[in-house]
C-alpha positions as CSV (number, residue, x, y, z in Angstrom):
1,M,23.8,-63.9,177.6
2,N,25.0,-66.0,180.4
3,G,21.9,-66.7,182.5
4,D,22.3,-63.1,184.3
5,L,19.5,-62.2,186.1
6,H,20.6,-59.1,187.9
7,G,17.9,-56.5,188.4
8,R,15.1,-59.2,188.0
9,V,12.3,-60.0,190.8
10,A,11.3,-63.6,191.4
11,L,8.4,-64.6,193.0
12,V,8.8,-68.5,193.9
13,T,5.8,-70.4,195.9
14,G,6.4,-73.7,198.1
15,A,9.7,-72.6,199.5
16,G,9.1,-74.0,202.9
17,R,11.5,-77.1,203.0
18,R,15.2,-76.7,203.4
19,T,15.7,-79.6,201.5
20,G,12.9,-79.1,198.6
21,I,12.7,-77.9,195.1
22,G,11.2,-74.1,196.1
23,A,14.0,-73.4,197.7
24,A,17.0,-74.6,195.3
25,I,15.2,-72.6,193.0
26,C,15.2,-69.7,195.0
27,R,18.8,-70.3,195.6
28,E,19.5,-70.8,192.0
29,L,17.8,-67.4,191.0
30,A,19.9,-65.7,193.7
31,K,23.2,-67.0,192.2
32,R,22.7,-65.6,189.5
33,G,21.4,-62.1,190.8
34,A,17.7,-61.8,190.6
35,D,16.0,-60.6,194.0
36,V,13.6,-63.5,195.4
37,F,10.7,-63.2,197.1
38,F,9.1,-66.8,198.3
39,S,6.0,-67.7,199.8
40,H,5.3,-71.4,202.3
41,L,2.9,-72.4,204.1
42,E,2.6,-70.9,208.2
43,G,5.0,-72.5,210.8
44,E,7.5,-74.1,208.0
45,E,10.9,-72.4,209.6
46,T,12.4,-70.4,206.8
47,E,15.0,-68.1,208.2
48,F,17.9,-70.2,207.0
49,L,16.5,-70.0,203.4
50,L,16.4,-66.1,204.1
51,R,19.7,-65.8,205.4
52,E,21.2,-67.9,202.9
53,L,19.6,-65.6,200.0
54,R,20.7,-62.5,201.7
55,N,24.3,-63.6,201.8
56,A,24.4,-63.6,198.1
57,R,23.9,-60.2,198.1
58,I,20.5,-59.6,196.7
59,R,17.1,-58.5,198.2
60,A,15.0,-61.8,200.0
61,E,11.6,-61.3,201.4
62,D,9.1,-64.5,202.2
63,M,5.4,-64.6,203.0
64,A,3.4,-67.3,205.1
65,L,0.4,-68.0,202.8
66,D,-2.6,-70.5,202.3
67,L,-2.8,-70.8,198.4
68,S,-5.9,-72.9,198.6
69,L,-7.9,-69.3,199.4
70,P,-9.3,-67.5,196.5
71,D,-8.1,-64.1,197.3
72,S,-4.0,-65.8,198.3
73,P,-2.9,-65.4,194.6
74,Q,-3.7,-61.5,194.3
75,Q,-2.7,-60.9,197.8
76,L,1.0,-62.5,197.1
77,L,1.4,-60.6,194.1
78,D,0.3,-57.6,195.9
79,I,2.7,-58.0,198.7
80,A,5.6,-59.3,196.9
81,E,5.4,-55.8,194.7
82,E,4.9,-53.6,197.0
83,R,8.0,-55.4,199.1
84,L,10.4,-55.9,196.2
85,G,9.0,-54.2,193.1
86,Q,7.5,-55.8,190.0
87,V,7.7,-59.1,189.6
88,S,9.7,-60.2,186.5
89,I,10.0,-64.1,186.9
90,L,7.0,-66.1,188.7
91,V,8.0,-70.4,189.3
92,N,5.0,-72.2,190.6
93,N,6.0,-74.5,192.8
94,A,3.6,-75.1,195.5
95,A,1.8,-78.1,195.5
96,H,-0.6,-79.8,197.3
97,S,-0.8,-84.2,197.2
98,T,-2.3,-86.5,199.3
99,R,-3.1,-90.2,198.5
100,D,-6.3,-91.0,197.1
101,G,-7.2,-94.2,194.6
102,Y,-10.4,-95.0,193.1
103,E,-11.3,-96.4,196.3
104,K,-10.4,-93.4,198.5
105,L,-11.2,-90.4,196.2
106,D,-14.0,-87.9,197.3
107,A,-15.1,-84.4,196.7
108,A,-13.5,-82.9,199.3
109,T,-10.3,-84.5,198.0
110,L,-10.6,-83.0,194.4
111,D,-11.2,-79.9,196.0
112,A,-8.2,-79.4,198.2
113,H,-5.8,-80.6,195.2
114,Y,-7.9,-78.0,192.7
115,A,-7.5,-74.8,194.7
116,V,-3.7,-75.1,195.3
117,N,-2.2,-77.1,192.5
118,L,-4.4,-75.2,189.8
119,R,-6.6,-72.6,190.9
120,A,-4.0,-70.9,192.7
121,T,-1.8,-71.4,189.8
122,A,-3.8,-70.1,187.4
123,L,-4.8,-67.2,189.1
124,L,-1.3,-66.2,189.8
125,C,-0.5,-66.5,186.2
126,V,-3.0,-64.8,185.0
127,G,-2.6,-61.9,187.6
128,F,1.2,-61.7,187.3
129,A,0.5,-61.4,183.5
130,R,-2.3,-58.5,183.9
131,R,1.1,-57.0,185.6
132,F,3.5,-57.0,183.7
133,S,4.4,-54.2,182.0
134,G,8.5,-54.9,181.2
135,E,10.3,-56.6,177.9
136,S,10.7,-60.2,179.3
137,G,8.9,-62.2,181.3
138,R,9.1,-65.2,182.4
139,V,6.8,-67.8,184.5
140,I,7.5,-71.8,185.2
141,N,4.8,-73.8,186.3
142,L,6.2,-77.2,187.8
143,T,4.2,-80.3,186.7
144,S,5.2,-84.1,187.3
145,G,5.0,-86.0,184.0
146,Q,1.3,-87.0,184.0
147,S,1.0,-87.3,180.7
148,L,3.9,-89.8,180.1
149,G,2.2,-92.4,182.4
150,P,-0.4,-93.1,185.1
151,M,0.6,-92.5,189.1
152,P,-1.4,-94.9,190.9
153,K,-2.8,-94.0,194.3
154,E,-2.7,-90.1,192.8
155,L,-5.9,-89.3,191.3
156,A,-6.2,-86.2,192.8
157,Y,-2.3,-85.2,192.1
158,A,-2.6,-86.5,188.6
159,A,-5.9,-84.8,187.2
160,T,-4.8,-81.4,188.5
161,K,-0.8,-81.4,188.1
162,G,-1.7,-82.7,184.5
163,A,-4.0,-79.6,183.9
164,I,-1.0,-77.3,184.2
165,E,0.5,-78.8,181.0
166,A,-2.6,-78.0,178.9
167,F,-2.8,-74.6,180.8
168,T,0.6,-73.3,179.7
169,R,0.2,-74.3,176.4
170,T,-2.7,-72.3,175.9
171,L,-1.7,-68.8,178.4
172,A,2.0,-69.3,176.2
173,S,0.1,-68.3,173.0
174,E,-2.1,-65.8,174.5
175,V,0.6,-63.7,176.6
176,A,3.6,-64.5,173.9
177,H,2.4,-60.3,172.5
178,K,3.6,-59.0,176.5
179,G,6.9,-60.8,175.8
180,I,6.4,-63.1,178.2
181,T,7.5,-66.7,178.2
182,V,5.5,-70.2,179.9
183,N,7.0,-73.3,180.7
184,A,6.4,-76.2,182.6
185,V,9.1,-78.4,184.0
186,N,8.9,-82.0,184.8
187,P,11.4,-82.9,187.3
188,G,11.4,-86.4,187.3
189,P,11.2,-88.6,190.6
190,T,13.3,-86.4,192.9
191,D,15.1,-86.6,196.2
192,T,13.7,-83.9,198.4
193,G,14.2,-85.9,201.2
194,W,10.5,-88.0,201.8
195,M,12.5,-90.6,199.9
196,S,13.1,-93.9,202.2
197,P,16.2,-95.6,201.8
198,E,14.7,-98.4,200.0
199,L,12.3,-96.2,197.6
200,K,15.6,-94.4,196.5
201,R,17.7,-97.5,196.1
202,D,15.2,-99.2,194.3
203,L,14.2,-95.9,191.6
204,S,18.3,-95.2,190.9
205,K,18.6,-98.8,189.4
206,R,15.8,-97.2,186.8
207,F,18.0,-94.0,186.3
208,P,20.9,-94.4,183.6
209,A,23.1,-92.5,185.8
210,G,22.6,-94.4,188.8
211,R,21.1,-92.2,191.1
212,V,17.3,-90.1,191.7
213,G,17.1,-86.4,190.6
214,Q,18.3,-83.7,192.9
215,P,16.8,-80.1,193.9
216,E,19.7,-78.8,191.9
217,D,18.6,-80.4,188.6
218,A,15.1,-78.8,188.6
219,A,16.4,-75.3,190.1
220,R,19.2,-75.3,187.0
221,L,16.5,-75.7,184.5
222,V,14.5,-73.0,186.4
223,A,16.4,-70.5,186.3
224,F,17.9,-71.1,182.6
225,L,14.0,-70.6,181.5
226,A,13.9,-67.5,183.5
227,S,17.2,-65.9,181.0
228,E,17.2,-64.0,178.1
229,E,19.0,-67.0,176.7
230,A,15.6,-69.3,176.9
231,A,13.6,-66.3,174.9
232,W,12.5,-68.3,172.4
233,I,11.2,-71.4,174.2
234,T,7.4,-70.7,175.3
235,G,4.5,-73.2,175.6
236,Q,6.4,-76.4,176.7
237,T,6.6,-79.2,179.3
238,I,10.0,-79.9,179.6
239,H,10.5,-84.1,181.3
240,S,14.1,-83.0,182.9
241,E,13.9,-86.6,184.4
242,G,17.6,-87.5,183.2
243,G,16.3,-90.3,181.5
244,F,14.1,-91.9,184.1
245,L,12.9,-95.7,182.3
246,R,9.2,-95.6,183.3
247,G,7.4,-99.5,183.5
């Protein structure tokens, strides 16, 4: 067992940004031999990622999709299966995030976060599990360490992403008999292009290694969880933060 994923089909959401975690996950899965179908928002440039993946000699397809729409999860699973065959690895990476805080939080903000972060993730998970008929299925949900500490000005995001940890634990118990493992990954503060130089410098001081997380750090863990080597790991939220010091 060496992490080989040849013959597997992976579906990754939220892979439209060149320097994002989703794109890094797609690259790592492809490097290990998996065929990859990824989703992204309309208007995001994805030709670069398709070329990279196909140059890795695997099959790769993509789809622009608004996951806030109730029917999108089923549609995404249908198209992925139609183009590449049965999906055996599902990575829920797509997320919606806006700044709110108690003075700004309203129903519309909560609903927008719920639709993508929790509802779409949950429907993709159960849709995947209902369809899966193989021997080794994998679900990996991305979260952000909400159980470890507060996220000021991110009430809606923290609430909906935090719910994914509870959902992951319970779903893992329900689908284990189908040969499916379900885990969550918290990559910690990760430089995907959104950090200012000042913020990156300040955060780096709180990591024992002296640097913030990189998308590839999360991608390697996700690829491990997708492999047969991780067959005995399920129902877990793995806080892969490089020793990040909170406070």
